[in-house]
ROBAGU-56233 format. One line per field, with one value per atom (N, C-alpha, C): x, y, z; atom name. Coordinates in steps of 0.001 Angstrom, whole numbers. Layout:
<nodes>
x	(X:...)
y	(Y:...)
z	(Z:...)
site	(CA:...)
</nodes>
This chain:
<nodes>
x	(-18540:-18749:-17511:-16815:-15619:-14534:-14438:-13446:-13794:-15088:-15529:-15255:-15504:-15244:-13750:-12933:-11485:-11009:-11552:-11189:-11641:-12824:-13338:-12439:-11908:-10994:-9700:-9227:-8014:-8251:-9371:-9697:-9841:-10489:-10668:-9327:-8457:-7150:-6322:-6319:-5552:-6179:-7506:-8166:-7828:-7845:-7492:-6028:-5171:-3764:-3622:-4393:-4337:-4726:-5791:-6233:-5179:-4634:-3603:-2370:-2000:-835:-1020:-2222:-2492:-2408:-2994:-2994:-1614:-747:601:1554:1140:1999:1375:1924:1341:1239:2182:2153:990:364:-794:-2110:-2192:-3449:-3648:-2547:-2676:-3475:-3202:-3990:-5463:-5784:-7165:-8018:-7472:-8250:-7814:-6530:-6064:-6229:-5751:-5825:-7261:-8168:-9555:-10217:-9852:-10430:-9954:-8659:-8128:-8732:-8846:-9430:-10894:-11609:-13010:-13117:-12234:-12260:-11921:-10910:-10490:-11582:-12144:-13161:-14440:-14818:-16035:-15860:-14680:-14446:-14174:-13539:-13133:-14056:-14877:-15744:-17208:-17553:-18926:-19944:-19493:-20396:-20818:-20231:-20575:-22032:-22641:-24040:-24985:-24494:-25323:-25239:-24387:-24267:-25559:-25967:-27150:-26939:-27884:-27790:-27203:-26690:-26149:-27314:-27174:-28278:-28665:-29925:-30408:-29927:-29103:-28546:-28631:-28490:-28493:-27260:-26118:-24858:-23806:-22694:-21648:-21041:-20991:-20473:-21312:-22619:-23510:-23235:-23017:-22723:-21376:-20391:-19020:-18748:-19653:-19401:-19179:-19973:-19803:-18432:-17971:-16660:-15543:-15662:-14638:-14588:-15762:-15796:-15253:-15544:-15006:-13487:-12945:-11492:-10881:-11502:-10968:-10984:-12071:-12148:-11192:-11003:-10051:-8635:-8295:-6967:-6807:-7916:-7854:-7490:-8082:-7723:-6275:-5791:-4395:-3459:-3801:-2971:-2945:-4097:-4121:-3195:-3142:-2223:-773:-472:889:1295:381:687:909:104:293:1632:2005:3298:4447:4300:5318:5454:4309:4338:5075:4866:5550:7056:7450:8874:9538:8799:9359:9344:8668:8595:7451:6612:5498:4479:4213:3235:3728:5020:5564:5326:5447:5185:3711:2828:1405:1103:1801:1594:1980:2967:3417:2572:1697:841:-354:-944:-2093:-3403:-3453:-4658:-4953:-6221:-6559:-5887:-5446:-4782:-5724:-7013:-7940:-8120:-7907:-8079:-7034:-5857:-4795:-5217:-5753:-6209:-7476:-8406:-9667:-9449:-8464:-8165:-7730:-6915:-6492:-7686:-8600:-9767:-10732:-10845:-11685:-11128:-9797:-9175:-9437:-9386:-9669:-11120:-12030:-13442:-13656:-12937:-13051:-12585:-11532:-11059:-12086:-12749:-13819:-14960:-15318:-16362:-15970:-14733:-14250:-14286:-13868:-13855:-15274:-16227:-17618:-18162:-17912:-18364:-17691:-16416:-15656:-16260:-16517:-16992:-18473:-19256:-20638:-20667:-19769:-19696:-19268:-18270:-17838:-18986:-19718:-20843:-21887:-22241:-23261:-22771:-21510:-20962:-21005:-20735:-20674:-21970:-23043:-24359:-24958:-24279:-24863:-25947:-27025:-28130:-28127:-28550:-28747:-30242:-30631:-32043:-32866:-32299:-33062:-32866:-32249:-32144:-31200:-31531:-30663:-30553:-31668:-31648:-30699:-30743:-29853:-28401:-28128:-26757:-26225:-27062:-26645:-26395:-27233:-27027:-25704:-25427:-24167:-22977:-23059:-21983:-21764:-22856:-22751:-22100:-22483:-21911:-20426:-20055:-18646:-17820:-18327:-17607:-17422:-18514:-18435:-17499:-17532:-16666:-15201:-14920:-13536:-12990:-13816:-13390:-13191:-14091:-13981:-12720:-12460:-11262:-10012:-10103:-8971:-8557:-9524:-9193:-8252:-8450:-7563:-6179:-6157:-4871:-4118:-4851:-4210:-3653:-4386:-3921:-2611:-2521:-1296:-134:-428:618:1121:193:598:1376:977:1637:3045:3215:4517:5383:4751:5515:6328:6008:6772:5855:6142:5332:5468:6649:6874:5991:5751:4907:3465:2964:1589:1456:2452:2417:2437:3085:3136:1794:814:-530:-1343:-810:-1526:-2053:-1221:-1753:-2831:-2672:-3667:-5009:-4975:-6211:-6967:-6243:-6880:-7417:-6668:-7122:-8440:-8508:-9732:-10891:-10627:-11684:-12150:-11209:-11591:-12328:-12132:-12876:-14191:-14810:-16137:-16937:-18151:-19001:-18858:-17762:-17581:-17449:-16794:-16503:-17268:-17912:-18606:-19721:-20844:-21958:-21555:-21946:-21601:-22184:-23365:-24024:-23240:-22409:-21665:-20235:-19865:-18525:-18464:-17260:-17048:-16394:-16464:-15877:-14348:-13646:-14173:-14492:-14246:-14466:-15910:-16844:-18263:-18593:-18114:-18383:-17695:-16458:-15736:-16473:-16915:-17639:-18946:-19565:-20849:-20723:-19578:-19392:-18451:-17933:-17035:-17843:-17530:-18282:-18273:-17211:-17141:-18188:-18634:-19703:-20996:-21304:-22517:-22436:-21243:-21065:-21214:-20580:-20645:-22084:-22845:-24240:-25077:-24761:-25472:-25234:-24026:-23713:-24317:-24313:-24756:-26273:-27008:-28461:-29108:-28775:-29389:-29053:-27932:-27506:-28204:-28292:-28766:-30245:-30816:-32230:-33050:-32548:-33284:-32888:-33317:-32962:-33660:-32869:-33378:-33034:-34063:-33843:-32955:-33148:-32349:-30882:-30611:-29224:-28558:-29316:-28757:-28443:-29361:-29134:-27931:-27804:-26657:-25351:-25383:-24188:-23816:-24816:-24558:-23995:-24572:-24081:-22648:-22341:-20971:-19999:-20411:-19557:-19322:-20389:-20246:-19279:-19344:-18405:-16965:-16735:-15383:-14949:-15889:-15585:-15145:-15892:-15545:-14161:-13912:-12597:-11504:-11718:-10718:-10486:-11573:-11434:-10641:-10943:-10236:-8753:-8473:-7086:-6341:-7003:-6360:-6075:-7026:-6819:-5629:-5543:-4410:-3092:-3135:-1911:-1464:-2436:-2084:-1432:-1970:-1338:76:241:1577:2520:2047:2895:3285:2370:2680:3656:3606:4487:5910:6026:7355:7946:7099:7584:7868)
y	(-30945:-32322:-33179:-32933:-33717:-33452:-32186:-31846:-32527:-32538:-33189:-34683:-35296:-36728:-37027:-36128:-36322:-36240:-35272:-35146:-36366:-36876:-38068:-39269:-39386:-40496:-40363:-39126:-38905:-39314:-38867:-39209:-40717:-41344:-42803:-43518:-43096:-43747:-43579:-42378:-42144:-42877:-42981:-43733:-45207:-45792:-47205:-47436:-46483:-46608:-46570:-45710:-45607:-46916:-47556:-48829:-49908:-50003:-51009:-50772:-49506:-49165:-49624:-49455:-49858:-51365:-52106:-53560:-54165:-53426:-53927:-53634:-52784:-52414:-52937:-53997:-54563:-53543:-52599:-51614:-50649:-50592:-49728:-50473:-51709:-52453:-53082:-53406:-54060:-53237:-51925:-51164:-51079:-51139:-50956:-52185:-53362:-54590:-55459:-55749:-56730:-56220:-55008:-54483:-54354:-53739:-53665:-55032:-55997:-57334:-58018:-57903:-58495:-57830:-56510:-55804:-56188:-56351:-56783:-58156:-59076:-60423:-60395:-59611:-59538:-58916:-57805:-57126:-57947:-58597:-59410:-60605:-61220:-62392:-62056:-60907:-60588:-59662:-58915:-57930:-58117:-59302:-59561:-59405:-59606:-59476:-58047:-57074:-55673:-55382:-56194:-55944:-56145:-56780:-56991:-55842:-54840:-53695:-52883:-52366:-51500:-50270:-50001:-48851:-49147:-50367:-50716:-50860:-50318:-50422:-51876:-52069:-53424:-53862:-54888:-55400:-56919:-57492:-58952:-59552:-58876:-59348:-58261:-58454:-57438:-57295:-58378:-58303:-57351:-57439:-56555:-55091:-54828:-53462:-52988:-53866:-53486:-53348:-53802:-53721:-52277:-51353:-49942:-49432:-49820:-49396:-49928:-51184:-51764:-51042:-50722:-50010:-48592:-47948:-46611:-46639:-47621:-47742:-47961:-48823:-49116:-47877:-47113:-45953:-44836:-44690:-43697:-44046:-45322:-45758:-45757:-45924:-45805:-44389:-43401:-42019:-41727:-42283:-42098:-42774:-43984:-44707:-43994:-43407:-42641:-41447:-40786:-39668:-40115:-41266:-41809:-42091:-42721:-43056:-41800:-40754:-39505:-38870:-38917:-38379:-39149:-40458:-41262:-40828:-40566:-40089:-38752:-37897:-36591:-36789:-37661:-37914:-38517:-39354:-40004:-39099:-37963:-37050:-37312:-38330:-38655:-37521:-36912:-35818:-34609:-34342:-33219:-33441:-34683:-34978:-34763:-35091:-34854:-33358:-32584:-31145:-30533:-31110:-30586:-31087:-32043:-32597:-31664:-31699:-30817:-31358:-31489:-31955:-31011:-30892:-30010:-30479:-29544:-29890:-30638:-30256:-30899:-32377:-32743:-34140:-35029:-34472:-35243:-35648:-34679:-34970:-35813:-35479:-36205:-37670:-37935:-39317:-40121:-39497:-40157:-40387:-39425:-39563:-40627:-40740:-41803:-43170:-43298:-44546:-44829:-43788:-43951:-44356:-43750:-44126:-45590:-46048:-47455:-48387:-47992:-48795:-48786:-47639:-47591:-48515:-48540:-49451:-50904:-51230:-52602:-52993:-52082:-52397:-52572:-51759:-51910:-53278:-53682:-55004:-56120:-55934:-56934:-57173:-56104:-56261:-56658:-56221:-56699:-58197:-58644:-60079:-60865:-60351:-61012:-61085:-59980:-59975:-60998:-61078:-62036:-63473:-63713:-65072:-65559:-64662:-65053:-64753:-64575:-64553:-63211:-62105:-60789:-60490:-59898:-59572:-58086:-57777:-56389:-56124:-55433:-55308:-54652:-53711:-53024:-53642:-54821:-55564:-54950:-55202:-54764:-53238:-52550:-51083:-50529:-51116:-50666:-50949:-52108:-52446:-51467:-51137:-50184:-48799:-48408:-47103:-47073:-48132:-48208:-48169:-48890:-48908:-47518:-46833:-45492:-44519:-44601:-43699:-43973:-45244:-45603:-45107:-45326:-44903:-43391:-42659:-41195:-40667:-41279:-40821:-41102:-42243:-42554:-41497:-41104:-40080:-38735:-38414:-37149:-37104:-38169:-38235:-38242:-38863:-38885:-37496:-36567:-35198:-34550:-34854:-34309:-34948:-36266:-36941:-36416:-36146:-35614:-34214:-33410:-32061:-32089:-32990:-33095:-33583:-34534:-35038:-33941:-33151:-32067:-30993:-30731:-29666:-30059:-31294:-31708:-32399:-33172:-33918:-35043:-35457:-36489:-37617:-38830:-39982:-40262:-40006:-40272:-39391:-38144:-37240:-37744:-38125:-38627:-39931:-40793:-42058:-41811:-40744:-40419:-40018:-39750:-39399:-40625:-41815:-43067:-43113:-42824:-42858:-41811:-40617:-39563:-39965:-40655:-41141:-42051:-42960:-43887:-43166:-42165:-41421:-40712:-40016:-39310:-40283:-41462:-42444:-43039:-43337:-43918:-42913:-41618:-40598:-40286:-41311:-41219:-42425:-42528:-43662:-44843:-44883:-45959:-47325:-47370:-48651:-48891:-47863:-48038:-47007:-47349:-46394:-45129:-44009:-42732:-42603:-43188:-43078:-43745:-44722:-45462:-44954:-43915:-43349:-42450:-42198:-41280:-40011:-38955:-37677:-37726:-37026:-36118:-36789:-38114:-38813:-38690:-38705:-38639:-37338:-36218:-34911:-34783:-35268:-35208:-36022:-37227:-38081:-37450:-36690:-36070:-35079:-34393:-33372:-33828:-35032:-35561:-35902:-35301:-35616:-37098:-37794:-39223:-40018:-39507:-40187:-40184:-39053:-38967:-39906:-39985:-40887:-42342:-42676:-44045:-44452:-43543:-43862:-43985:-43170:-43280:-44612:-45148:-46463:-47570:-47392:-48438:-48636:-47534:-47632:-48597:-48544:-49502:-50957:-51168:-52534:-53069:-52256:-52777:-52513:-51456:-51160:-50958:-50234:-49889:-48495:-48127:-46827:-45731:-44797:-43675:-42387:-41611:-40419:-39407:-39236:-38258:-38654:-39927:-40396:-40298:-40622:-40542:-39108:-38178:-36772:-36223:-36559:-36089:-36643:-37898:-38491:-37787:-37513:-36838:-35441:-34700:-33359:-33392:-34385:-34517:-34827:-35696:-36019:-34785:-34003:-32771:-31798:-31734:-30871:-31312:-32630:-33152:-32894:-33013:-32752:-31304:-30370:-28948:-28678:-29235:-29058:-29620:-30814:-31429:-30625:-30068:-29273:-28002:-27326:-26086:-26364:-27394:-27720:-28189:-28989:-29507:-28381:-27441:-26330:-25482:-25195:-24397:-25162:-26451:-27250:-27408:-27504:-27639:-26359:-25218:-23948:-23846:-24314:-24302:-25219:-26399:-27354:-26824:-26170:-25619:-24448:-23751:-22599:-23022:-24004:-24396:-25527:-26286:-27384:-28616)
z	(22447:22877:22647:21529:21234:22273:22727:23758:25076:25405:26631:26575:25417:25252:25374:24830:24910:26354:27101:28512:29305:28955:29641:29389:28176:27873:28667:28832:29621:31077:31641:33027:33174:32221:32276:32219:31322:31187:32458:33019:34241:35425:35445:36508:36460:35269:35121:35491:35119:35507:37019:37657:39119:39782:39289:39867:39660:38432:38160:39018:39184:39988:41428:41950:43331:43499:42579:42702:42442:41763:41511:42665:43576:44711:46005:46580:47812:48938:49010:50088:49950:48759:48563:48751:48287:48375:49748:50443:51761:52761:52904:53880:53521:52234:51804:52087:51905:52025:53202:53287:54269:55692:55981:57342:57848:57080:57560:57719:56869:56981:58258:58540:59770:61007:60972:62112:62296:61196:61273:61923:61532:62105:63590:63965:65369:66228:65760:66545:66658:65571:65608:66531:66478:67318:68765:69006:70376:71126:70402:71070:70706:70242:69826:70940:72179:73315:73593:72887:73107:72781:71927:71557:72739:73811:75001:76007:75704:76594:76587:77739:77773:76887:76034:75151:73795:73599:72282:71306:70096:69123:68871:68580:68303:66921:66909:65658:65649:64469:64343:64993:64840:65399:65259:65948:65928:64540:63772:62408:61573:61712:60964:61318:62599:63033:62507:62479:62156:60666:59812:58372:57926:58456:58082:58508:59705:60175:59294:58866:57997:56661:56107:54832:54982:56119:56363:56443:57135:57235:55857:55059:53731:52839:52864:51976:52421:53740:54221:53785:53888:53493:51976:51251:49791:49392:50084:49814:50137:51250:51632:50639:50218:49253:47905:47514:46277:46334:47490:47660:47588:48185:48136:46692:45938:44548:43713:43970:43232:43581:44856:45261:44617:44481:43802:42350:41681:40305:40208:41209:41212:41362:42286:42511:41279:40528:39343:38118:38201:37067:36126:36423:35533:35505:36656:36710:35927:35956:35175:33681:33224:31810:31476:32435:32213:32151:32995:32985:31636:30994:29700:28540:28793:27745:27508:26311:25996:26570:27874:28554:29718:30116:31243:32527:33342:34591:35541:35528:36451:36137:34855:34464:35130:35419:36061:37465:38219:39574:39546:38641:38573:38210:37342:36997:38211:39060:40303:41221:41297:42166:41649:40336:39767:40150:40116:40548:42015:42852:44277:44491:43724:43825:43443:42420:42010:43122:43830:44961:46096:46309:47292:46926:45648:45174:45415:45101:45307:46781:47646:49078:49614:49126:49567:49169:47941:47483:48284:48580:49329:50709:51443:52816:52878:51915:51871:51586:50700:50408:51644:52385:53616:54614:54758:55682:55323:54053:53627:53777:53467:53589:55026:55970:57380:58142:57410:58040:58367:58067:58331:57298:57740:56852:56501:55286:54860:54996:56062:56417:55321:54582:53540:52162:52129:50886:49864:48593:47501:47464:47701:47670:48733:49928:50989:50675:50072:49697:48652:47670:46635:47221:48182:48825:49586:50334:51076:50123:49017:48033:47453:47135:46561:47546:48823:49822:50031:50060:50230:49043:47829:46631:46599:46901:46886:47965:49150:50235:49927:49311:48928:47979:47027:46075:46777:47724:48453:49301:50045:50875:50001:48841:47921:47481:47435:47074:48073:49349:50380:50267:50040:49858:48651:47560:46355:46609:47386:47693:48475:49442:50240:49373:48480:47587:46663:46094:45196:45933:47146:47915:48327:48783:49313:48266:47379:46389:46973:48198:48902:49351:48874:49272:50763:51318:52738:53609:53172:53946:53949:52779:52688:53468:53361:54097:55601:56027:57445:58017:57149:57619:58007:57767:58050:59494:60514:61882:62115:61514:61696:61104:59972:59352:60304:60952:61888:63119:63612:64780:64485:63338:62961:62820:62260:62066:63388:64282:65568:66449:66194:66927:66222:65701:65093:65558:65081:65478:64530:63768:62797:63466:64642:65271:66573:67093:68368:68459:69064:69150:69898:69362:69974:71385:71609:72906:74029:73693:74707:74879:74156:74300:75534:76001:77108:76572:77366:76950:77002:76128:75111:73778:73686:72420:71957:72893:72534:71828:72376:71766:70415:70333:69056:67996:68371:67433:66989:67893:67575:66426:66339:65306:64195:64293:63273:62013:60862:59633:59286:59681:59366:60132:61273:62012:61204:60564:59757:58553:57952:56818:57272:58402:58913:59221:59826:60146:58877:57886:56613:55928:56081:55520:56368:57685:58602:58612:58539:58676:57687:56380:55458:55780:56474:56788:58027:59085:60373:60637:60062:60335:59070:58142:56936:56483:55293:54742:55537:56037:56815:56065:55717:54901:55610:56922:57666:57699:58020:58076:56706:55654:54302:53922:54242:53915:54666:55937:56717:56157:55711:55116:53816:52982:51697:51925:52876:53166:53697:54527:55035:53908:52989:51844:50984:50768:49979:50652:51983:52705:52501:52555:52331:50888:49933:48526:48336:48922:48795:49386:50562:51184:50293:49758:48885:47618:47026:45803:46057:47164:47483:47713:48521:48815:47571:46743:45531:44542:44402:43468:43899:45186:45684:45543:45860:45769:44321:43390:41979:41463:41863:41466:42038:43273:43882:43117:42740:42037:40662:39957:38650:38744:39880:40057:40415:41314:41795:40965:40245:39435:40224)
site	(N:CA:C:N:CA:C:N:CA:C:N:CA:C:N:CA:C:N:CA:C:N:CA:C:N:CA:C:N:CA:C:N:CA:C:N:CA:C:N:CA:C:N:CA:C:N:CA:C:N:CA:C:N:CA:C:N:CA:C:N:CA:C:N:CA:C:N:CA:C:N:CA:C:N:CA:C:N:CA:C:N:CA:C:N:CA:C:N:CA:C:N:CA:C:N:CA:C:N:CA:C:N:CA:C:N:CA:C:N:CA:C:N:CA:C:N:CA:C:N:CA:C:N:CA:C:N:CA:C:N:CA:C:N:CA:C:N:CA:C:N:CA:C:N:CA:C:N:CA:C:N:CA:C:N:CA:C:N:CA:C:N:CA:C:N:CA:C:N:CA:C:N:CA:C:N:CA:C:N:CA:C:N:CA:C:N:CA:C:N:CA:C:N:CA:C:N:CA:C:N:CA:C:N:CA:C:N:CA:C:N:CA:C:N:CA:C:N:CA:C:N:CA:C:N:CA:C:N:CA:C:N:CA:C:N:CA:C:N:CA:C:N:CA:C:N:CA:C:N:CA:C:N:CA:C:N:CA:C:N:CA:C:N:CA:C:N:CA:C:N:CA:C:N:CA:C:N:CA:C:N:CA:C:N:CA:C:N:CA:C:N:CA:C:N:CA:C:N:CA:C:N:CA:C:N:CA:C:N:CA:C:N:CA:C:N:CA:C:N:CA:C:N:CA:C:N:CA:C:N:CA:C:N:CA:C:N:CA:C:N:CA:C:N:CA:C:N:CA:C:N:CA:C:N:CA:C:N:CA:C:N:CA:C:N:CA:C:N:CA:C:N:CA:C:N:CA:C:N:CA:C:N:CA:C:N:CA:C:N:CA:C:N:CA:C:N:CA:C:N:CA:C:N:CA:C:N:CA:C:N:CA:C:N:CA:C:N:CA:C:N:CA:C:N:CA:C:N:CA:C:N:CA:C:N:CA:C:N:CA:C:N:CA:C:N:CA:C:N:CA:C:N:CA:C:N:CA:C:N:CA:C:N:CA:C:N:CA:C:N:CA:C:N:CA:C:N:CA:C:N:CA:C:N:CA:C:N:CA:C:N:CA:C:N:CA:C:N:CA:C:N:CA:C:N:CA:C:N:CA:C:N:CA:C:N:CA:C:N:CA:C:N:CA:C:N:CA:C:N:CA:C:N:CA:C:N:CA:C:N:CA:C:N:CA:C:N:CA:C:N:CA:C:N:CA:C:N:CA:C:N:CA:C:N:CA:C:N:CA:C:N:CA:C:N:CA:C:N:CA:C:N:CA:C:N:CA:C:N:CA:C:N:CA:C:N:CA:C:N:CA:C:N:CA:C:N:CA:C:N:CA:C:N:CA:C:N:CA:C:N:CA:C:N:CA:C:N:CA:C:N:CA:C:N:CA:C:N:CA:C:N:CA:C:N:CA:C:N:CA:C:N:CA:C:N:CA:C:N:CA:C:N:CA:C:N:CA:C:N:CA:C:N:CA:C:N:CA:C:N:CA:C:N:CA:C:N:CA:C:N:CA:C:N:CA:C:N:CA:C:N:CA:C:N:CA:C:N:CA:C:N:CA:C:N:CA:C:N:CA:C:N:CA:C:N:CA:C:N:CA:C:N:CA:C:N:CA:C:N:CA:C:N:CA:C:N:CA:C:N:CA:C:N:CA:C:N:CA:C:N:CA:C:N:CA:C:N:CA:C:N:CA:C:N:CA:C:N:CA:C:N:CA:C:N:CA:C:N:CA:C:N:CA:C:N:CA:C:N:CA:C:N:CA:C:N:CA:C:N:CA:C:N:CA:C:N:CA:C:N:CA:C:N:CA:C:N:CA:C:N:CA:C:N:CA:C:N:CA:C:N:CA:C:N:CA:C:N:CA:C:N:CA:C:N:CA:C:N:CA:C:N:CA:C:N:CA:C:N:CA:C:N:CA:C:N:CA:C:N:CA:C:N:CA:C:N:CA:C:N:CA:C:N:CA:C:N:CA:C:N:CA:C:N:CA:C:N:CA:C:N:CA:C)
</nodes>
């Protein structure tokens, strides 16, 4: 138990450092909060009439529909920013010092992921607050809001695992930062920003099988209609799939980093 407590303190300390590091670097926090907020404002103001399209889901307003998309964008960019920060630590030699310390190797990566999860939690609270301030309703109330927050936090941590794997493998912040456009492409090819039923091919088919679509719908349902067990289960399974992928990639990348230095 004492060893487990010691490891937990290491993860906590590295997680808190990760959060502080992000808030101290404008280039890391801006994509997580500012960009999704601006995009939410632009889309809500400029495309609000989309809710009148035939086949558009019944919602209170376009802002209510778009909250899930804004949170998805924020958590994806949180994972990317976490990878950038880890790559910066590698370039500065900080990670090498951690490797030489008497702490488990997994705690180094897990600490970074805990920090990414905290940023996901912050972004979920931020956008729910914006929605409530500007009149969007959470149809399933407090329970639905908590479910959405939990899904966003878990997904941020899952996506962060992939970002951490790329950072460990390459050791270059520029490489991880170069994934920024790819992150947006993958997200836009999901139902995060527009109903899948109204998409055209091939985007519609891609969105149908995109794991991020299941996560987005799992976050959206408690906000626009109510808690749906099927949507929640599909979102959880998609998150678990991303977690497994991130763990496999991170484990291989960590072994590579320890081998090459």
